[in-house]
C-alpha positions as CSV (number, residue, x, y, z in Angstrom):
1,X,1.2,-8.7,0.0
2,X,3.8,-6.3,-2.4
3,X,7.7,-7.2,-2.6
4,X,9.8,-4.1,-1.4
5,X,11.6,-2.8,-4.4
6,X,13.5,-0.2,-5.9
7,X,14.0,1.1,-9.3
8,X,15.5,3.8,-11.6
9,X,15.7,4.3,-14.7
10,X,18.9,5.5,-17.0
11,X,19.4,6.5,-20.5
12,X,21.2,4.0,-23.1
13,X,21.5,0.3,-23.1
14,X,24.2,-1.1,-20.2
15,X,26.9,-3.6,-21.7
16,X,27.5,-6.6,-19.8
17,X,30.6,-5.2,-17.7
18,X,28.4,-2.6,-16.9
19,X,25.6,-4.9,-15.4
20,X,28.3,-6.9,-13.8
21,X,29.9,-4.2,-12.0
22,X,26.8,-2.7,-10.9
23,X,25.7,-5.9,-9.6
24,X,28.8,-6.5,-7.9
25,X,28.2,-3.1,-6.0
26,X,24.9,-4.1,-4.8
27,X,26.1,-7.7,-3.9
28,X,29.2,-6.2,-1.8
29,X,26.5,-3.7,0.2
30,X,24.2,-6.6,0.8
31,X,26.7,-9.1,1.7
32,X,25.0,-11.0,-1.1
33,X,26.1,-14.4,-3.0
34,X,24.4,-15.0,-6.7
35,X,22.1,-17.8,-6.6
36,X,20.9,-17.6,-10.3
37,X,20.8,-15.7,-13.6
38,X,18.5,-15.9,-16.1
39,X,18.6,-13.8,-19.7
40,X,15.9,-13.5,-22.4
41,X,16.9,-15.5,-25.0
42,X,14.6,-14.2,-27.6
43,X,15.5,-10.6,-27.2
44,X,18.6,-10.4,-25.2
45,X,17.4,-7.3,-23.6
46,X,16.7,-8.5,-20.5
47,X,18.3,-10.1,-17.8
48,X,17.8,-11.1,-14.3
49,X,20.2,-11.8,-11.1
50,X,19.6,-13.8,-8.5
51,X,20.9,-13.7,-5.0
52,X,20.8,-14.4,-1.0
53,X,21.3,-11.8,1.4
54,X,21.1,-12.5,5.6
55,X,19.5,-8.6,5.6
56,X,16.6,-9.9,4.4
57,X,14.4,-12.4,6.6
58,X,12.2,-13.8,4.0
59,X,13.6,-16.4,1.3
60,X,12.6,-18.8,-1.2
61,X,14.2,-21.9,-2.0
62,X,15.8,-22.8,-5.0
63,X,15.3,-26.3,-7.1
64,X,19.2,-26.0,-6.8
65,X,18.4,-25.9,-3.3
66,X,19.5,-22.3,-2.4
67,X,18.4,-19.7,-0.6
68,X,17.1,-16.5,-2.8
69,X,15.5,-13.1,-1.7
70,X,17.1,-10.7,-3.8
71,X,16.9,-9.9,-7.8
72,X,18.1,-7.3,-9.9
73,X,17.1,-7.1,-13.1
74,X,17.6,-5.1,-16.2
75,X,15.4,-4.0,-18.9
76,X,16.3,-2.3,-22.2
77,X,13.3,-0.4,-23.7
78,X,14.5,0.2,-27.4
79,X,12.1,2.6,-28.6
80,X,12.6,5.0,-25.3
81,X,16.4,4.1,-25.4
82,X,16.5,3.7,-21.4
83,X,17.4,0.9,-19.0
84,X,15.5,0.1,-16.0
85,X,16.9,-1.5,-13.2
86,X,14.5,-3.0,-10.5
87,X,16.2,-4.3,-7.4
88,X,13.5,-6.6,-5.3
89,X,13.3,-8.5,-2.5
90,X,12.5,-11.2,-2.8
91,X,11.2,-11.3,-6.6
92,X,9.3,-9.0,-9.0
93,X,6.9,-11.2,-10.3
94,X,5.4,-8.6,-13.1
95,X,6.4,-8.9,-16.7
96,X,9.8,-7.2,-17.8
Protein backbone atom coordinates (compact mmCIF):
# COMPACT_ATOMS: atom_id res chain seq x y z
CA UNK A 1 0.00 0.00 0.00
CA UNK A 2 1.06 3.57 -0.52
CA UNK A 3 1.90 5.83 2.38
CA UNK A 4 -0.22 8.96 2.82
CA UNK A 5 1.87 11.99 1.96
CA UNK A 6 1.78 15.73 1.46
CA UNK A 7 4.09 17.34 -1.06
CA UNK A 8 4.74 20.87 -2.21
CA UNK A 9 7.43 22.79 -4.05
CA UNK A 10 8.88 26.18 -3.17
CA UNK A 11 11.24 28.45 -5.07
CA UNK A 12 14.87 28.49 -3.95
CA UNK A 13 17.04 26.61 -1.52
CA UNK A 14 16.15 26.54 2.17
CA UNK A 15 19.02 27.01 4.58
CA UNK A 16 19.39 24.75 7.63
CA UNK A 17 17.64 27.24 9.94
CA UNK A 18 14.63 27.52 7.63
CA UNK A 19 14.33 23.72 7.41
CA UNK A 20 14.66 23.33 11.19
CA UNK A 21 12.00 26.00 11.77
CA UNK A 22 9.55 24.31 9.40
CA UNK A 23 10.25 20.86 10.86
CA UNK A 24 9.69 22.13 14.41
CA UNK A 25 6.35 23.69 13.40
CA UNK A 26 5.25 20.36 11.92
CA UNK A 27 6.48 18.44 14.98
CA UNK A 28 4.57 20.81 17.26
CA UNK A 29 1.37 20.38 15.22
CA UNK A 30 1.70 16.59 15.32
CA UNK A 31 3.03 16.38 18.91
CA UNK A 32 5.94 14.50 17.31
CA UNK A 33 9.41 13.73 18.64
CA UNK A 34 12.38 13.40 16.29
CA UNK A 35 13.89 9.92 16.12
CA UNK A 36 16.47 10.20 13.34
CA UNK A 37 18.00 12.42 10.63
CA UNK A 38 19.57 11.69 7.25
CA UNK A 39 21.52 13.94 4.90
CA UNK A 40 22.91 13.07 1.48
CA UNK A 41 26.67 13.24 1.97
CA UNK A 42 27.46 13.64 -1.71
CA UNK A 43 25.22 16.50 -2.81
CA UNK A 44 24.03 17.85 0.55
CA UNK A 45 20.82 18.91 -1.21
CA UNK A 46 18.63 16.15 0.21
CA UNK A 47 17.80 15.53 3.85
CA UNK A 48 15.10 13.74 5.80
CA UNK A 49 13.86 14.03 9.36
CA UNK A 50 12.17 11.07 11.03
CA UNK A 51 9.80 11.29 13.98
CA UNK A 52 7.10 9.57 15.97
CA UNK A 53 3.62 11.02 16.49
CA UNK A 54 0.86 9.38 18.55
CA UNK A 55 -1.69 10.55 15.93
CA UNK A 56 -0.58 7.87 13.44
CA UNK A 57 -1.28 4.28 14.51
CA UNK A 58 1.25 2.56 12.20
CA UNK A 59 4.93 2.77 13.06
CA UNK A 60 8.26 1.05 12.56
CA UNK A 61 10.83 0.24 15.20
CA UNK A 62 14.24 1.61 14.19
CA UNK A 63 17.47 -0.24 14.97
CA UNK A 64 17.89 2.29 17.79
CA UNK A 65 14.64 0.98 19.31
CA UNK A 66 12.61 4.15 18.66
CA UNK A 67 9.14 4.07 17.13
CA UNK A 68 9.04 6.03 13.85
CA UNK A 69 6.05 6.92 11.68
CA UNK A 70 6.69 10.33 10.15
CA UNK A 71 9.20 11.48 7.53
CA UNK A 72 9.81 15.07 6.46
CA UNK A 73 12.17 15.39 3.51
CA UNK A 74 13.70 18.27 1.59
CA UNK A 75 15.11 17.81 -1.91
CA UNK A 76 16.66 20.73 -3.80
CA UNK A 77 16.62 20.68 -7.61
CA UNK A 78 19.52 22.80 -8.84
CA UNK A 79 18.23 22.97 -12.44
CA UNK A 80 14.75 24.15 -11.45
CA UNK A 81 16.04 26.08 -8.41
CA UNK A 82 13.20 24.67 -6.31
CA UNK A 83 12.93 22.68 -3.09
CA UNK A 84 10.45 19.82 -2.88
CA UNK A 85 9.13 19.19 0.62
CA UNK A 86 7.47 15.86 1.39
CA UNK A 87 5.73 14.75 4.59
CA UNK A 88 4.96 11.03 4.61
CA UNK A 89 3.32 8.67 7.09
CA UNK A 90 5.23 6.52 7.80
CA UNK A 91 7.81 6.82 4.97
CA UNK A 92 8.28 7.90 1.38
CA UNK A 93 10.36 5.12 -0.16
CA UNK A 94 10.93 6.53 -3.65
CA UNK A 95 14.19 7.99 -4.90
CA UNK A 96 14.58 11.63 -3.83
